Each structure stands twice: as structure tokens, then as C-alpha cells.
ChimeraX commands (.cxc) that place a marker at each C-alpha (Angstrom):
marker #1 position -6.01,12.78,-20.27 radius 0.5
marker #1 position -2.60,11.62,-21.49 radius 0.5
marker #1 position -2.79,10.20,-24.79 radius 0.5
marker #1 position -5.61,12.40,-26.05 radius 0.5
marker #1 position -8.25,9.88,-25.61 radius 0.5
marker #1 position -11.52,10.90,-23.54 radius 0.5
marker #1 position -12.53,8.25,-21.07 radius 0.5
marker #1 position -16.02,7.33,-20.30 radius 0.5
marker #1 position -17.78,9.21,-17.55 radius 0.5
marker #1 position -18.55,6.19,-15.51 radius 0.5
marker #1 position -16.18,2.98,-15.37 radius 0.5
marker #1 position -14.00,0.72,-13.34 radius 0.5
marker #1 position -10.46,1.74,-13.14 radius 0.5
marker #1 position -8.30,0.16,-15.78 radius 0.5
marker #1 position -4.38,0.10,-16.34 radius 0.5
marker #1 position -4.62,3.49,-17.60 radius 0.5
marker #1 position -5.87,5.49,-14.67 radius 0.5
marker #1 position -4.86,2.72,-11.78 radius 0.5
marker #1 position -2.34,4.36,-9.83 radius 0.5
marker #1 position -3.18,7.78,-10.18 radius 0.5
marker #1 position -4.42,10.11,-7.25 radius 0.5
marker #1 position -8.39,10.83,-7.15 radius 0.5
marker #1 position -8.70,14.55,-7.67 radius 0.5
marker #1 position -10.96,14.88,-4.61 radius 0.5
marker #1 position -9.44,12.87,-1.82 radius 0.5
marker #1 position -5.98,12.37,-3.16 radius 0.5
marker #1 position -5.78,8.55,-2.48 radius 0.5
marker #1 position -4.40,6.28,-5.04 radius 0.5
marker #1 position -7.17,4.72,-7.45 radius 0.5
marker #1 position -6.81,0.90,-7.51 radius 0.5
marker #1 position -7.42,-1.32,-10.40 radius 0.5
marker #1 position -11.29,-2.15,-10.93 radius 0.5
marker #1 position -12.67,0.47,-8.58 radius 0.5
marker #1 position -15.47,2.50,-9.77 radius 0.5
marker #1 position -14.43,5.71,-10.85 radius 0.5
marker #1 position -15.93,8.79,-12.32 radius 0.5
marker #1 position -14.18,11.01,-14.93 radius 0.5
marker #1 position -15.31,14.59,-14.91 radius 0.5
marker #1 position -16.51,15.15,-18.38 radius 0.5
marker #1 position -15.62,18.96,-18.23 radius 0.5
marker #1 position -11.87,18.92,-16.87 radius 0.5
marker #1 position -11.10,15.03,-17.26 radius 0.5
marker #1 position -10.29,14.94,-13.68 radius 0.5
marker #1 position -10.14,11.16,-12.35 radius 0.5
marker #1 position -12.33,10.70,-9.21 radius 0.5
marker #1 position -13.44,7.75,-7.20 radius 0.5
marker #1 position -17.18,7.41,-7.76 radius 0.5
marker #1 position -17.81,7.63,-4.14 radius 0.5
marker #1 position -15.81,10.84,-3.64 radius 0.5
marker #1 position -17.65,12.21,-6.59 radius 0.5
marker #1 position -21.08,11.36,-5.21 radius 0.5
marker #1 position -20.03,12.62,-1.70 radius 0.5
marker #1 position -18.65,15.90,-3.15 radius 0.5
marker #1 position -21.47,16.64,-5.41 radius 0.5
marker #1 position -19.48,16.78,-8.67 radius 0.5
marker #1 position -15.89,17.77,-9.56 radius 0.5
marker #1 position -14.18,20.30,-7.04 radius 0.5
marker #1 position -11.81,21.70,-10.02 radius 0.5
marker #1 position -14.26,22.82,-12.34 radius 0.5
marker #1 position -17.68,22.69,-10.23 radius 0.5
marker #1 position -19.03,19.99,-12.42 radius 0.5
marker #1 position -22.44,18.63,-10.92 radius 0.5
marker #1 position -23.58,15.06,-10.69 radius 0.5
marker #1 position -23.54,12.85,-13.67 radius 0.5
marker #1 position -25.99,14.23,-16.29 radius 0.5
marker #1 position -29.13,11.90,-16.67 radius 0.5
marker #1 position -28.93,12.84,-20.55 radius 0.5
marker #1 position -26.45,11.80,-23.16 radius 0.5
marker #1 position -25.95,13.83,-26.19 radius 0.5
marker #1 position -27.02,12.51,-29.50 radius 0.5
marker #1 position -24.33,10.56,-31.25 radius 0.5
marker #1 position -22.38,9.73,-28.14 radius 0.5
marker #1 position -22.40,6.89,-25.57 radius 0.5
marker #1 position -21.08,6.88,-22.11 radius 0.5
marker #1 position -18.82,4.16,-22.65 radius 0.5
marker #1 position -17.80,4.85,-26.41 radius 0.5
marker #1 position -19.01,1.40,-27.27 radius 0.5
marker #1 position -19.46,-2.15,-26.08 radius 0.5
marker #1 position -21.48,-1.91,-23.13 radius 0.5
marker #1 position -23.54,1.21,-22.95 radius 0.5
marker #1 position -24.14,1.13,-19.06 radius 0.5
marker #1 position -22.99,-0.30,-16.06 radius 0.5
marker #1 position -26.23,-2.75,-15.73 radius 0.5
marker #1 position -24.75,-4.85,-19.06 radius 0.5
marker #1 position -27.08,-3.64,-21.86 radius 0.5
marker #1 position -25.09,-4.36,-25.06 radius 0.5
marker #1 position -24.46,-1.63,-27.73 radius 0.5
marker #1 position -22.83,-1.99,-31.13 radius 0.5
marker #1 position -19.32,-2.29,-30.56 radius 0.5
marker #1 position -16.90,0.65,-31.49 radius 0.5
marker #1 position -14.11,-1.72,-32.53 radius 0.5
marker #1 position -12.08,-0.40,-35.51 radius 0.5
marker #1 position -11.42,-1.95,-38.71 radius 0.5
marker #1 position -14.02,-4.82,-37.92 radius 0.5
marker #1 position -11.83,-6.77,-35.42 radius 0.5
marker #1 position -13.55,-9.18,-32.97 radius 0.5
marker #1 position -12.46,-6.79,-29.89 radius 0.5
marker #1 position -15.14,-5.12,-27.56 radius 0.5
marker #1 position -14.24,-3.18,-24.48 radius 0.5
marker #1 position -14.48,-4.59,-21.07 radius 0.5
marker #1 position -17.89,-3.86,-19.26 radius 0.5
marker #1 position -15.94,-2.83,-16.14 radius 0.5
marker #1 position -12.46,-1.47,-16.99 radius 0.5
marker #1 position -13.06,-0.80,-20.86 radius 0.5
marker #1 position -9.82,-2.62,-21.89 radius 0.5
marker #1 position -10.23,-4.67,-25.10 radius 0.5
marker #1 position -11.24,-8.30,-24.76 radius 0.5
marker #1 position -12.44,-10.78,-27.34 radius 0.5
marker #1 position -16.30,-10.70,-28.16 radius 0.5
marker #1 position -17.95,-13.32,-26.42 radius 0.5
marker #1 position -15.22,-13.54,-23.60 radius 0.5
marker #1 position -16.77,-14.64,-20.40 radius 0.5
marker #1 position -14.14,-12.90,-18.01 radius 0.5
marker #1 position -11.93,-10.03,-18.66 radius 0.5
marker #1 position -8.27,-10.75,-18.68 radius 0.5
marker #1 position -7.30,-7.34,-17.36 radius 0.5
marker #1 position -9.55,-6.97,-14.46 radius 0.5
marker #1 position -10.81,-10.48,-13.83 radius 0.5
marker #1 position -14.42,-9.40,-13.78 radius 0.5
marker #1 position -17.05,-11.60,-15.42 radius 0.5
marker #1 position -18.98,-9.74,-18.34 radius 0.5
marker #1 position -22.41,-11.42,-17.81 radius 0.5
marker #1 position -24.58,-10.76,-14.64 radius 0.5
marker #1 position -25.59,-14.72,-14.73 radius 0.5
marker #1 position -21.67,-15.47,-14.48 radius 0.5
marker #1 position -21.21,-13.01,-11.74 radius 0.5
marker #1 position -24.14,-14.56,-9.80 radius 0.5
marker #1 position -23.13,-17.95,-10.41 radius 0.5
marker #1 position -19.53,-17.06,-9.17 radius 0.5
marker #1 position -21.06,-15.62,-5.92 radius 0.5
marker #1 position -23.06,-18.50,-5.17 radius 0.5
marker #1 position -20.12,-20.77,-5.75 radius 0.5
marker #1 position -17.81,-18.67,-3.49 radius 0.5
marker #1 position -20.66,-18.51,-0.82 radius 0.5
marker #1 position -20.72,-22.42,-0.77 radius 0.5
marker #1 position -17.04,-22.82,-0.36 radius 0.5
marker #1 position -16.29,-20.60,2.25 radius 0.5
marker #1 position -13.77,-22.10,4.62 radius 0.5
marker #1 position -13.62,-21.20,8.30 radius 0.5
marker #1 position -10.22,-19.56,9.47 radius 0.5
marker #1 position -7.99,-21.37,12.05 radius 0.5
marker #1 position -9.17,-18.69,14.49 radius 0.5
marker #1 position -12.70,-19.58,13.91 radius 0.5
marker #1 position -12.36,-23.23,14.52 radius 0.5
marker #1 position -10.20,-22.58,17.90 radius 0.5
marker #1 position -13.42,-20.64,18.71 radius 0.5
marker #1 position -15.65,-23.40,17.83 radius 0.5
marker #1 position -13.48,-26.04,19.62 radius 0.5
marker #1 position -12.70,-24.02,22.95 radius 0.5
marker #1 position -15.41,-21.34,23.20 radius 0.5
marker #1 position -18.46,-22.33,21.19 radius 0.5
marker #1 position -20.70,-19.84,22.88 radius 0.5
marker #1 position -18.45,-17.03,21.76 radius 0.5
marker #1 position -17.89,-18.53,18.42 radius 0.5
marker #1 position -21.87,-18.95,18.02 radius 0.5
marker #1 position -22.16,-15.11,18.75 radius 0.5
marker #1 position -19.44,-14.50,16.34 radius 0.5
marker #1 position -21.27,-16.38,13.79 radius 0.5
marker #1 position -24.49,-14.28,14.64 radius 0.5
marker #1 position -22.40,-11.07,13.81 radius 0.5
marker #1 position -20.89,-12.39,10.72 radius 0.5
marker #1 position -24.55,-13.26,9.43 radius 0.5
marker #1 position -25.72,-9.95,10.33 radius 0.5
marker #1 position -22.85,-8.31,8.28 radius 0.5
marker #1 position -23.78,-10.41,5.23 radius 0.5
marker #1 position -20.67,-12.72,5.69 radius 0.5
marker #1 position -21.33,-16.18,4.41 radius 0.5
marker #1 position -19.40,-18.00,6.94 radius 0.5
marker #1 position -21.69,-16.89,9.59 radius 0.5
marker #1 position -24.27,-19.72,9.04 radius 0.5
marker #1 position -21.18,-22.20,9.31 radius 0.5
marker #1 position -19.75,-20.80,12.40 radius 0.5
marker #1 position -23.14,-20.90,14.08 radius 0.5
marker #1 position -23.82,-24.65,13.00 radius 0.5
marker #1 position -20.33,-25.90,14.01 radius 0.5
marker #1 position -20.67,-23.86,17.42 radius 0.5
marker #1 position -24.19,-25.59,18.18 radius 0.5
marker #1 position -22.77,-28.93,17.26 radius 0.5
marker #1 position -19.66,-28.33,19.69 radius 0.5
marker #1 position -22.09,-27.09,22.38 radius 0.5
marker #1 position -24.13,-30.08,22.03 radius 0.5
marker #1 position -21.22,-32.66,22.04 radius 0.5
marker #1 position -19.93,-30.69,25.12 radius 0.5
marker #1 position -23.24,-31.12,26.71 radius 0.5
marker #1 position -23.17,-34.58,26.00 radius 0.5
marker #1 position -19.98,-35.34,27.40 radius 0.5
marker #1 position -20.45,-33.37,30.46 radius 0.5
marker #1 position -23.83,-35.36,30.87 radius 0.5
marker #1 position -22.08,-38.63,30.60 radius 0.5
marker #1 position -19.64,-37.96,33.28 radius 0.5
marker #1 position -22.05,-37.37,35.93 radius 0.5
marker link #1:1,2 radius 0.2
marker link #1:2,3 radius 0.2
marker link #1:3,4 radius 0.2
marker link #1:4,5 radius 0.2
marker link #1:5,6 radius 0.2
marker link #1:6,7 radius 0.2
marker link #1:7,8 radius 0.2
marker link #1:8,9 radius 0.2
marker link #1:9,10 radius 0.2
marker link #1:10,11 radius 0.2
marker link #1:11,12 radius 0.2
marker link #1:12,13 radius 0.2
marker link #1:13,14 radius 0.2
marker link #1:14,15 radius 0.2
marker link #1:15,16 radius 0.2
marker link #1:16,17 radius 0.2
marker link #1:17,18 radius 0.2
marker link #1:18,19 radius 0.2
marker link #1:19,20 radius 0.2
marker link #1:20,21 radius 0.2
marker link #1:21,22 radius 0.2
marker link #1:22,23 radius 0.2
marker link #1:23,24 radius 0.2
marker link #1:24,25 radius 0.2
marker link #1:25,26 radius 0.2
marker link #1:26,27 radius 0.2
marker link #1:27,28 radius 0.2
marker link #1:28,29 radius 0.2
marker link #1:29,30 radius 0.2
marker link #1:30,31 radius 0.2
marker link #1:31,32 radius 0.2
marker link #1:32,33 radius 0.2
marker link #1:33,34 radius 0.2
marker link #1:34,35 radius 0.2
marker link #1:35,36 radius 0.2
marker link #1:36,37 radius 0.2
marker link #1:37,38 radius 0.2
marker link #1:38,39 radius 0.2
marker link #1:39,40 radius 0.2
marker link #1:40,41 radius 0.2
marker link #1:41,42 radius 0.2
marker link #1:42,43 radius 0.2
marker link #1:43,44 radius 0.2
marker link #1:44,45 radius 0.2
marker link #1:45,46 radius 0.2
marker link #1:46,47 radius 0.2
marker link #1:47,48 radius 0.2
marker link #1:48,49 radius 0.2
marker link #1:49,50 radius 0.2
marker link #1:50,51 radius 0.2
marker link #1:51,52 radius 0.2
marker link #1:52,53 radius 0.2
marker link #1:53,54 radius 0.2
marker link #1:54,55 radius 0.2
marker link #1:55,56 radius 0.2
marker link #1:56,57 radius 0.2
marker link #1:57,58 radius 0.2
marker link #1:58,59 radius 0.2
marker link #1:59,60 radius 0.2
marker link #1:60,61 radius 0.2
marker link #1:61,62 radius 0.2
marker link #1:62,63 radius 0.2
marker link #1:63,64 radius 0.2
marker link #1:64,65 radius 0.2
marker link #1:65,66 radius 0.2
marker link #1:66,67 radius 0.2
marker link #1:67,68 radius 0.2
marker link #1:68,69 radius 0.2
marker link #1:69,70 radius 0.2
marker link #1:70,71 radius 0.2
marker link #1:71,72 radius 0.2
marker link #1:72,73 radius 0.2
marker link #1:73,74 radius 0.2
marker link #1:74,75 radius 0.2
marker link #1:75,76 radius 0.2
marker link #1:76,77 radius 0.2
marker link #1:77,78 radius 0.2
marker link #1:78,79 radius 0.2
marker link #1:79,80 radius 0.2
marker link #1:80,81 radius 0.2
marker link #1:81,82 radius 0.2
marker link #1:82,83 radius 0.2
marker link #1:83,84 radius 0.2
marker link #1:84,85 radius 0.2
marker link #1:85,86 radius 0.2
marker link #1:86,87 radius 0.2
marker link #1:87,88 radius 0.2
marker link #1:88,89 radius 0.2
marker link #1:89,90 radius 0.2
marker link #1:90,91 radius 0.2
marker link #1:91,92 radius 0.2
marker link #1:92,93 radius 0.2
marker link #1:93,94 radius 0.2
marker link #1:94,95 radius 0.2
marker link #1:95,96 radius 0.2
marker link #1:96,97 radius 0.2
marker link #1:97,98 radius 0.2
marker link #1:98,99 radius 0.2
marker link #1:99,100 radius 0.2
marker link #1:100,101 radius 0.2
marker link #1:101,102 radius 0.2
marker link #1:102,103 radius 0.2
marker link #1:103,104 radius 0.2
marker link #1:104,105 radius 0.2
marker link #1:105,106 radius 0.2
marker link #1:106,107 radius 0.2
marker link #1:107,108 radius 0.2
marker link #1:108,109 radius 0.2
marker link #1:109,110 radius 0.2
marker link #1:110,111 radius 0.2
marker link #1:111,112 radius 0.2
marker link #1:112,113 radius 0.2
marker link #1:113,114 radius 0.2
marker link #1:114,115 radius 0.2
marker link #1:115,116 radius 0.2
marker link #1:116,117 radius 0.2
marker link #1:117,118 radius 0.2
marker link #1:118,119 radius 0.2
marker link #1:119,120 radius 0.2
marker link #1:120,121 radius 0.2
marker link #1:121,122 radius 0.2
marker link #1:122,123 radius 0.2
marker link #1:123,124 radius 0.2
marker link #1:124,125 radius 0.2
marker link #1:125,126 radius 0.2
marker link #1:126,127 radius 0.2
marker link #1:127,128 radius 0.2
marker link #1:128,129 radius 0.2
marker link #1:129,130 radius 0.2
marker link #1:130,131 radius 0.2
marker link #1:131,132 radius 0.2
marker link #1:132,133 radius 0.2
marker link #1:133,134 radius 0.2
marker link #1:134,135 radius 0.2
marker link #1:135,136 radius 0.2
marker link #1:136,137 radius 0.2
marker link #1:137,138 radius 0.2
marker link #1:138,139 radius 0.2
marker link #1:139,140 radius 0.2
marker link #1:140,141 radius 0.2
marker link #1:141,142 radius 0.2
marker link #1:142,143 radius 0.2
marker link #1:143,144 radius 0.2
marker link #1:144,145 radius 0.2
marker link #1:145,146 radius 0.2
marker link #1:146,147 radius 0.2
marker link #1:147,148 radius 0.2
marker link #1:148,149 radius 0.2
marker link #1:149,150 radius 0.2
marker link #1:150,151 radius 0.2
marker link #1:151,152 radius 0.2
marker link #1:152,153 radius 0.2
marker link #1:153,154 radius 0.2
marker link #1:154,155 radius 0.2
marker link #1:155,156 radius 0.2
marker link #1:156,157 radius 0.2
marker link #1:157,158 radius 0.2
marker link #1:158,159 radius 0.2
marker link #1:159,160 radius 0.2
marker link #1:160,161 radius 0.2
marker link #1:161,162 radius 0.2
marker link #1:162,163 radius 0.2
marker link #1:163,164 radius 0.2
marker link #1:164,165 radius 0.2
marker link #1:165,166 radius 0.2
marker link #1:166,167 radius 0.2
marker link #1:167,168 radius 0.2
marker link #1:168,169 radius 0.2
marker link #1:169,170 radius 0.2
marker link #1:170,171 radius 0.2
marker link #1:171,172 radius 0.2
marker link #1:172,173 radius 0.2
marker link #1:173,174 radius 0.2
marker link #1:174,175 radius 0.2
marker link #1:175,176 radius 0.2
marker link #1:176,177 radius 0.2
marker link #1:177,178 radius 0.2
marker link #1:178,179 radius 0.2
marker link #1:179,180 radius 0.2
marker link #1:180,181 radius 0.2
marker link #1:181,182 radius 0.2
marker link #1:182,183 radius 0.2
marker link #1:183,184 radius 0.2
marker link #1:184,185 radius 0.2
marker link #1:185,186 radius 0.2
marker link #1:186,187 radius 0.2
marker link #1:187,188 radius 0.2
marker link #1:188,189 radius 0.2
marker link #1:189,190 radius 0.2
marker link #1:190,191 radius 0.2
view
């Protein structure tokens, strides 16, 4: 690794590794993507590529070890796993900085959101942000055209969205049902 610093085995891509090609698939690694750094040859890989390949193709390193050598931590300080368990920070000189849980860039201790990768540090904040996003989902112009012109097709699209876990599926089905009801009332009123 350039700079002589060894990166954690599992992490989200930070500014140092973003833009580099994956050693397995050769696609560019984007900021914030889950990556797996080979502990043997230091190659940078997408985590999904690492899992599909069964390890590093360069040095035949296997999947991540389930044990960590005594005295070392996977992340090198701050959060010691991707689930958010807090370890003692490895900040030099007693500074008030800890590594981001996701991209490992230094952030202020107690920060709720990383300024580098925009990820929330606490699981509670991440869940709250996800719920707020789901409640504020807006239908696109195409969805509204479907609701007003072809509500049956829009209703079916809402079912597909819901099956895929898309939060706007429920709204699309509701508005399509209302549109079908209004259409039925207007056609019954003209008879």
C-alpha cells in the first residue's frame, strides 16, 4: 500500500482507495463501497468479488480469518467491527479524533455523521434516517402519469415496487386505487 500504512482487512472505501481498480474484477472502487484488503499482498478488492472468488487470486489467500492475532484489531482503532462495537481509539497524542466506522477517515469523537463518506456512525441514526427516507418518498412524474392515465398498470407497478422493497410501492398502489375509484364514480355518474 502506498504510504506504508496497512489498511484494515474489511472496510468501506475511503479517499485513499477510491478510484483504484479491484484486483479481481478490474472495475473501479467507488467511495463508500465495502472492500476487502488482502492481509497478505495488500491488494484491494470489492468485498463481493472477494467472497465470490473465495479469496485473493494474487496470493491465494482464503476468505477472512475468523481469528485476529492478539494485540491487533481489524480496524486499527475506533470501531473494531462493522457492527459498531466500540474499541478504544488509536488516536495518537490524545487527540479527539477517531476513525470513521465505515471509511476509516479521522472524524471528531462523538460525531454522528462522517464528513468524508456521509455515513451515520450509530445504528440508531441510520435506522431513523432510513425511516425518514421511506416516509418522504416522492412519486416520479412517470408514476403520476401512470396513476392518472392508466391506474391499473400503475397499481401493478406498485405491487412490483413493493415486492422489490421499494418504499414508493405502497403510495403508488394507494393513489392508483383512488384513481380507479374516482374513474369508476365518474363513469357511473355519466350513465
